[in-house]
C-alpha positions as CSV (number, residue, x, y, z in Angstrom):
1,M,-2.0,-156.6,271.2
2,G,0.0,-153.7,270.3
3,K,0.0,-150.0,270.1
4,I,0.4,-148.5,266.5
5,V,1.2,-144.8,265.9
6,I,0.4,-143.7,262.4
7,K,1.7,-140.5,261.0
8,C,-0.3,-139.3,258.0
9,G,1.1,-136.3,256.0
10,G,-1.2,-133.8,254.7
11,S,-0.3,-134.6,251.1
12,I,-1.3,-138.3,251.2
13,L,-4.7,-137.7,253.0
14,D,-6.7,-137.3,249.7
15,E,-5.1,-140.4,248.4
16,L,-5.8,-142.9,251.1
17,T,-7.7,-146.0,249.3
18,S,-9.8,-148.6,250.7
19,E,-7.2,-150.9,250.6
20,F,-5.3,-148.9,253.2
21,F,-8.2,-148.9,255.5
22,T,-8.7,-152.8,254.8
23,G,-5.0,-153.3,256.1
24,L,-5.9,-151.0,259.1
25,K,-9.1,-152.8,260.0
26,L,-7.1,-156.1,260.2
27,L,-4.8,-154.6,262.4
28,Q,-7.5,-153.4,264.8
29,E,-9.4,-156.8,264.6
30,Q,-6.1,-158.5,265.7
31,G,-6.5,-156.4,269.0
32,N,-4.1,-153.6,268.1
33,Q,-4.8,-150.1,269.2
34,I,-4.4,-147.4,266.6
35,I,-3.5,-143.7,267.2
36,F,-3.3,-141.3,264.4
37,V,-1.1,-138.0,264.1
38,H,-1.4,-135.9,261.0
39,G,0.0,-132.9,259.2
40,G,-1.7,-130.5,256.9
41,G,1.0,-128.8,254.8
42,P,-0.6,-128.5,251.4
43,D,-4.0,-127.4,252.9
44,I,-2.0,-124.8,255.2
45,N,-0.3,-123.4,252.2
46,Q,-3.1,-123.0,250.1
47,M,-5.0,-121.2,252.9
48,L,-1.9,-118.9,253.6
49,T,-2.0,-118.1,249.7
50,M,-5.7,-117.4,249.9
51,Y,-5.2,-114.9,252.9
52,E,-2.0,-113.4,251.1
53,V,0.2,-114.2,254.0
54,E,3.7,-113.7,253.0
55,P,6.1,-116.5,254.5
56,E,9.1,-115.5,256.8
57,F,12.1,-117.5,257.0
58,Y,14.9,-118.0,259.3
59,N,18.0,-119.8,258.2
60,G,15.7,-121.7,255.8
61,L,13.1,-122.5,258.3
62,R,9.6,-121.1,258.2
63,K,8.8,-118.6,261.0
64,T,5.3,-119.3,262.6
65,T,3.8,-115.7,263.2
66,E,0.6,-115.3,265.1
67,Q,-1.4,-115.1,261.9
68,T,0.3,-118.2,260.4
69,L,-0.3,-120.2,263.6
70,E,-4.1,-119.1,263.5
71,I,-4.3,-120.2,259.9
72,A,-2.4,-123.3,260.5
73,E,-4.9,-124.3,263.5
74,L,-7.8,-123.3,261.5
75,V,-6.7,-125.7,258.6
76,L,-5.4,-128.5,260.9
77,S,-8.2,-128.9,263.5
78,G,-10.9,-127.6,261.1
79,R,-10.4,-129.1,257.8
80,T,-7.6,-131.7,257.6
81,N,-8.6,-133.5,261.1
82,R,-12.2,-133.6,260.0
83,K,-11.3,-134.9,256.7
84,L,-9.3,-137.9,258.2
85,V,-11.8,-138.6,261.0
86,Q,-14.6,-138.8,258.3
87,K,-12.7,-141.3,256.3
88,L,-12.0,-143.5,259.4
89,T,-15.6,-143.3,260.3
90,M,-16.9,-144.3,256.9
91,H,-14.5,-147.4,257.0
92,G,-16.0,-148.6,260.3
93,F,-13.7,-147.0,263.0
94,Q,-14.7,-145.2,266.0
95,A,-12.6,-142.0,265.5
96,F,-12.2,-138.9,267.7
97,G,-10.5,-135.8,266.4
98,I,-8.6,-133.8,268.9
99,N,-6.3,-130.9,268.9
100,G,-2.9,-131.7,270.4
101,S,-3.3,-128.5,272.6
102,D,-6.6,-129.9,274.2
103,V,-6.3,-131.3,277.6
104,G,-2.6,-130.9,277.7
105,L,-2.3,-133.7,275.1
106,L,1.0,-132.3,273.6
107,Q,3.0,-130.0,275.9
108,A,6.0,-128.1,274.5
109,E,8.3,-125.5,274.8
110,Y,9.4,-122.6,272.5
111,I,12.4,-123.6,270.4
112,D,13.4,-120.1,269.5
113,Q,10.7,-117.6,269.9
114,D,12.6,-114.7,268.6
115,S,13.8,-116.4,265.3
116,L,11.1,-119.1,264.6
117,G,8.0,-117.5,266.5
118,F,5.3,-119.9,267.6
119,V,7.2,-123.1,266.9
120,G,7.6,-125.7,269.8
121,E,9.3,-128.9,270.6
122,I,7.3,-131.4,272.5
123,V,8.3,-132.1,276.2
124,S,5.7,-134.1,277.5
125,V,2.5,-136.1,276.4
126,N,-0.6,-136.6,278.1
127,N,-0.4,-140.5,277.6
128,K,-3.2,-141.1,280.1
129,M,-5.7,-139.5,277.9
130,I,-4.6,-141.5,274.8
131,T,-4.6,-144.6,276.9
132,N,-8.3,-143.8,277.9
133,F,-9.4,-143.4,274.2
134,I,-7.7,-146.6,272.8
135,Q,-8.8,-148.8,275.8
136,D,-12.4,-148.0,274.7
137,G,-11.6,-148.9,271.1
138,I,-11.6,-145.2,270.0
139,V,-8.8,-143.9,267.4
140,P,-7.7,-140.7,268.5
141,V,-7.0,-138.5,265.4
142,I,-4.3,-135.9,266.6
143,T,-3.2,-132.6,265.4
144,P,0.5,-131.3,265.7
145,I,-0.7,-128.2,267.8
146,A,0.9,-128.2,271.3
147,I,0.4,-126.1,274.4
148,H,2.9,-124.0,276.3
149,R,2.7,-123.9,280.1
150,S,1.7,-120.3,279.6
151,G,-1.5,-121.4,277.7
152,Q,0.0,-120.3,274.3
153,K,-0.7,-122.8,271.4
154,L,2.4,-123.7,269.4
155,N,3.0,-125.3,266.1
156,V,5.1,-128.5,266.2
157,N,6.7,-130.7,263.5
158,A,4.1,-133.5,262.9
159,D,6.9,-136.2,262.5
160,Y,8.3,-135.2,266.0
161,A,4.6,-135.2,267.4
162,A,4.3,-138.8,266.2
163,A,7.6,-139.8,267.6
164,A,7.0,-138.1,270.9
165,V,3.4,-139.9,271.2
166,A,4.9,-143.3,270.1
167,Q,7.7,-143.0,272.7
168,S,5.2,-141.9,275.5
169,I,2.8,-144.7,275.1
170,K,5.5,-147.3,274.3
171,A,4.3,-148.1,270.9
172,D,5.0,-151.2,269.2
173,Q,5.1,-149.7,265.9
174,C,5.5,-146.1,264.4
175,I,4.4,-145.9,260.8
176,F,4.8,-143.2,258.2
177,V,2.2,-143.2,255.5
178,T,3.5,-142.1,252.1
179,D,2.5,-142.7,248.5
180,V,5.0,-145.3,247.8
181,A,5.2,-148.9,249.2
182,G,8.7,-148.5,250.8
183,I,12.3,-148.0,249.9
184,M,13.1,-149.7,246.7
185,V,16.5,-151.3,245.8
186,N,17.0,-152.9,242.6
187,Q,13.1,-152.4,241.8
188,Q,12.2,-154.3,244.9
189,V,10.8,-152.9,248.2
190,V,13.4,-153.7,250.9
191,D,11.8,-155.1,254.2
192,S,14.3,-153.7,256.6
193,L,17.3,-151.3,256.6
194,E,19.6,-149.6,259.4
195,K,19.6,-145.8,259.3
196,T,23.2,-145.8,258.1
197,Q,22.4,-147.9,255.2
198,V,19.5,-145.5,254.3
199,E,22.0,-142.7,254.6
200,R,24.3,-144.6,252.1
201,L,21.4,-145.0,249.8
202,I,20.7,-141.5,249.6
203,E,24.4,-140.7,248.9
204,D,24.9,-143.1,246.2
205,G,21.8,-141.8,244.4
206,T,19.6,-145.2,245.1
207,I,17.2,-143.1,246.9
208,Y,16.5,-139.9,245.1
209,G,13.9,-137.2,244.1
210,G,10.9,-136.9,245.9
211,M,11.6,-140.2,247.8
212,I,14.5,-138.3,250.0
213,P,12.1,-136.1,251.9
214,K,9.7,-139.0,252.6
215,V,12.8,-141.2,254.0
216,T,14.3,-138.3,256.0
217,S,11.0,-137.3,257.4
218,A,10.5,-140.8,258.9
219,M,14.1,-141.0,260.0
220,S,13.7,-137.8,261.8
221,A,11.6,-139.6,264.3
222,L,14.4,-141.8,265.2
223,E,16.3,-138.7,266.4
224,K,13.7,-138.5,269.0
225,G,14.4,-141.9,270.5
226,L,12.5,-144.4,268.6
227,S,14.2,-147.6,267.9
228,S,12.7,-148.1,264.6
229,V,10.0,-146.5,262.1
230,M,8.1,-147.8,259.2
231,I,7.4,-146.6,255.6
232,V,4.2,-147.8,254.2
233,S,2.0,-147.0,251.1
234,G,-1.5,-145.1,251.9
235,K,-2.7,-146.5,248.4
236,A,-2.3,-150.1,249.1
237,T,-3.0,-152.9,251.9
238,F,0.2,-152.3,254.1
239,F,-0.9,-155.2,256.5
240,D,-2.4,-158.5,255.3
241,G,-3.2,-160.2,258.6
242,N,0.2,-162.0,258.7
243,G,2.8,-159.5,258.0
244,W,3.7,-155.8,256.9
245,K,4.2,-154.5,253.5
246,G,6.9,-151.7,253.7
247,T,10.4,-150.8,254.8
248,K,11.4,-150.8,258.4
249,I,14.2,-148.3,259.5
250,I,16.1,-149.3,262.3
251,G,17.9,-146.6,264.2
252,K,21.2,-148.4,264.8
253,E,24.3,-146.2,264.7
């Protein structure tokens, strides 16, 4: 029996197929405990445009103002989270949506309040609460909204949030769900690559275009202390009961 943390970006949520949930069900039936952490970028951007909120940037990074944070939380907890919980429920899972700021689930410090606003870095995870959920067979679905010790909510990177949760509960696998089956070399999905090999594939152009942010997103979790991450497709069965279908990236230097 293992613990599986699954990071699901907002852009793939609407594309998750029944085959994806079939693989997920097989994992659970084999005794694995599942935790979701999700983003919501496209929905947040759509809502910011609707409210005519002009983005502010500092050195290329988006600043989270009070208004931006309010809209991000509105979307993440009210729309994106509900969407994913419903999909899981429809496929036979007991899913429970929770804001990362609730019960101190994700605790964070400001990264740089003056420059980036209400953006945080996770410093602690309430793994006891997560353990209570998964021991009861419930799939927690967590938003990347954290809480500061002052009580202020902070926006956190969903990739880092997934990594922090995975590290805290000593997860056996941290999976990044994308719209591709994995990293392809010579038109074949590669089962496993070291981080340095992936970096070389980006440099030589083997990994290119829209695949680069998917890969770097997953690799960013390795910087938070995970030994490996896995890229799988949300459009197909990524686990067939015997093995995984995707690419594992190992964080060796």
